[in-house]
C-alpha positions as CSV (number, residue, x, y, z in Angstrom):
1,M,29.8,3.5,-4.4
2,S,32.4,4.9,-2.6
3,K,32.9,5.4,1.8
4,D,33.0,8.5,1.5
5,L,30.8,10.1,-0.6
6,R,28.1,7.6,1.4
7,E,29.5,9.4,4.5
8,A,29.9,12.6,3.6
9,A,25.5,11.6,1.7
10,D,24.0,10.2,5.1
11,E,25.4,13.4,7.0
12,R,24.4,15.8,4.7
13,L,21.2,13.9,5.7
14,S,21.4,13.8,9.0
15,R,22.1,18.4,9.9
16,A,19.2,18.7,7.4
17,L,16.9,16.5,9.3
18,R,18.4,18.2,12.8
19,E,18.1,21.0,11.1
20,T,14.0,21.0,10.3
21,D,12.9,17.7,12.3
22,A,12.0,17.0,9.6
23,W,11.1,12.8,9.2
24,D,14.4,10.9,8.8
25,P,13.0,8.8,6.0
26,R,15.5,5.7,5.8
27,E,13.7,3.2,8.5
28,S,10.6,3.4,6.1
29,Y,12.5,3.3,2.8
30,R,14.9,0.6,3.8
31,G,11.1,-1.5,4.5
32,V,10.4,-0.6,0.6
33,L,13.7,-2.2,-0.5
34,R,13.0,-4.7,1.5
35,A,9.6,-5.4,-0.3
36,L,11.0,-5.2,-3.8
37,K,13.9,-7.5,-3.6
38,R,11.4,-9.7,-3.2
39,K,9.0,-9.1,-5.6
40,S,11.5,-8.7,-8.1
41,E,16.0,-8.6,-7.9
42,G,16.0,-7.1,-11.1
43,E,13.8,-4.0,-9.5
44,Y,15.5,-4.3,-7.1
45,E,18.9,-3.8,-8.4
46,A,17.6,-0.4,-10.1
47,A,16.6,0.8,-7.4
48,V,19.7,0.4,-5.1
49,A,21.4,2.7,-8.4
50,D,19.1,4.7,-9.1
51,F,19.8,5.4,-5.1
52,R,23.1,5.5,-5.9
53,R,22.8,8.0,-9.2
54,S,19.6,10.3,-7.3
55,V,20.1,10.5,-4.1
56,I,24.0,9.5,-2.9
57,E,26.2,11.4,-6.0
58,P,24.2,14.7,-5.5
59,V,23.5,14.7,-1.9
60,A,27.1,14.8,-1.7
61,H,27.8,16.7,-4.1
62,E,25.8,19.1,-2.5
63,A,24.3,19.5,-6.3
64,T,20.5,19.2,-4.5
65,A,19.4,18.8,-1.1
66,P,19.0,15.5,1.4
67,L,15.0,16.1,2.1
68,E,14.4,16.5,-2.0
69,A,16.6,13.5,-3.1
70,W,15.3,11.5,-0.4
71,F,11.5,12.1,-1.1
72,E,12.6,11.8,-5.0
73,F,13.6,8.0,-4.4
74,G,10.6,7.4,-2.1
75,R,8.2,8.3,-4.5
76,T,10.2,6.7,-7.1
77,M,10.3,3.6,-5.4
78,V,7.1,2.9,-4.2
79,E,5.8,4.1,-7.6
80,R,7.6,0.8,-9.0
81,L,7.0,-1.7,-6.0
82,S,3.1,-0.8,-6.8
83,P,2.0,1.4,-9.8
84,G,-0.7,4.4,-8.6
85,R,-0.2,8.2,-7.9
86,D,1.1,10.3,-4.5
87,V,-1.9,12.7,-2.7
88,V,-0.7,15.3,0.3
89,I,-2.9,14.9,3.5
90,D,-3.5,18.5,5.0
91,E,-3.5,18.4,8.9
92,T,-7.5,18.6,8.3
93,G,-7.1,15.0,6.4
94,R,-8.9,16.2,3.3
95,S,-6.5,15.1,0.4
96,R,-4.9,16.2,-3.2
97,P,-2.9,15.5,-5.8
98,F,0.6,16.0,-4.5
99,S,2.0,18.4,-7.4
100,P,5.9,19.9,-6.4
101,P,7.4,21.5,-4.5
102,H,7.5,19.0,-1.9
103,S,7.3,19.6,1.6
104,P,9.3,18.4,4.7
105,M,6.2,19.4,7.1
106,N,3.7,17.6,4.2
107,L,2.0,13.7,4.9
108,V,3.0,12.2,1.5
109,L,0.5,8.6,0.7
110,H,1.4,6.9,-2.5
111,L,-2.1,5.3,-3.3
112,P,-1.7,2.1,-5.6
113,T,-3.7,1.5,-8.5
114,D,-4.3,-2.5,-7.3
115,P,-7.4,-2.2,-4.8
116,R,-6.2,-5.5,-2.9
117,V,-2.5,-3.1,-2.0
118,K,-2.4,-0.6,1.2
119,A,-2.0,2.7,0.8
120,M,2.2,3.5,1.1
121,T,3.4,6.3,3.4
122,V,5.9,8.2,1.0
123,W,6.7,11.3,3.8
124,L,6.0,11.6,6.6
125,P,5.7,15.9,8.6
126,S,7.5,15.2,11.5
127,H,4.4,16.0,14.1
128,L,0.6,14.2,13.1
129,S,-2.4,16.0,13.2
130,G,-4.8,14.0,14.5
131,A,-7.2,13.8,10.9
132,Q,-3.3,12.3,9.4
133,Q,-3.0,9.9,12.2
134,A,-5.8,8.5,11.7
135,A,-5.5,8.1,7.7
136,V,-2.0,6.9,8.7
137,M,-3.5,4.1,10.6
138,L,-6.4,4.1,7.9
139,L,-5.2,4.1,4.8
140,V,-1.1,2.7,5.9
141,E,-1.6,0.2,8.7
142,G,-5.0,-1.6,7.4
143,G,-7.0,-0.4,10.3
144,L,-8.6,2.3,13.4
145,R,-8.6,1.5,17.1
146,L,-10.1,4.4,18.8
147,S,-8.8,5.8,21.7
148,E,-11.2,4.3,24.9
149,P,-13.0,7.7,25.9
């Protein structure tokens, strides 16, 4: 992967983040990549190849929208890490199965089939409602702390 392609893709993502005030998935997805590497070197290598093919190249060449490419890459990675299903949590805390198109303002969680594995964040809206925040704390972080009155 050329440095120019990587820089062009990064610039397009940065511009999209500024223009939409959307969540920046890079740090979260790096964590998923680290977990994939611990699970399986082969799965990690496949994810890196997928990143080049489905994010860097099409985003750099303006063949796809940066946020959509990153979102789909995130969905692929969490599924590789732990198979399951993706759900959208609305601002009231109600969930529904994810179905395209994706809105960067939605909370999307991956619920692994294995009940011993915590939910994973696929996408965060730029501003979580109280109900969405509680869902993340309970399902992703594994606990819920109530604030003092």
